[in-house]
C-alpha positions, -999 to +999 in steps of 0.1 A: +003-222-177+024-200-154+009-166-144+033-137-148+044-122-115+029-088-108+054-060-105+049-034-078+052+003-087+048+027-058+034+061-069+055+092-060+027+106-040+025+074-019+063+075-013+059+111-001+031+101+023+052+073+037+082+097+042+060+121+060+045+094+082+079+081+090+092+116+099+061+123+120+064+090+140+102+094+144+098+126+163+083+104+191+101+071+186+127+060+160+119+024+167+082+028+161+089+047+129+111+019+117+085-008+126+057+010+108+077+017+077+089-020+076+055-033+082+039-012+054+066-021+029+065-058+038+027-058+033+031-041-001+058-065-012+035-094-004+007-082-027+019-101-058+014-134-041-023-129-036-035-095-050-072-103-044-065-108-007-080-074+002-115-061-005-123-038-035-119-002-027-154+009-016-145+046-019-135+045-056-163+053-081-168+029-110-145+003-095-147-030-113-128-047-085-093-040-099-088-013-072-083-027-038-076-011-004-068-020+032-056-004+064-024-010+083-012+010+113-041+034+107-029+041+072-050+033+042-032+016+013-049+016-021-036-005-051-046-015-086-043-050-098-028-050-132+006-051-149+023-035-130+006-036-096+004+001-087+004+014-052-014+047-055-015+063-021-015+056+016-027+081+041-037+082+077-072+083+091 
């Protein structure tokens, strides 16, 4: 049996956070802003290959393990494993 491939949907709030992070980093360095943006988007696009790769989100209440989270470039990325795979938010610590 072939598993259906998860589709990624990035929440509007997460898109806004990524834009803000990109613009903030770009004030200092365009190249660094491009690298951070590309790295985050690449990591998000790789989620359907192995969605359980990251630990369950320890900050979400009543999490049955479907909500996962990880950090990349000091940004926290939270996602839900389902159909589609939703990226809810990413923010800097």
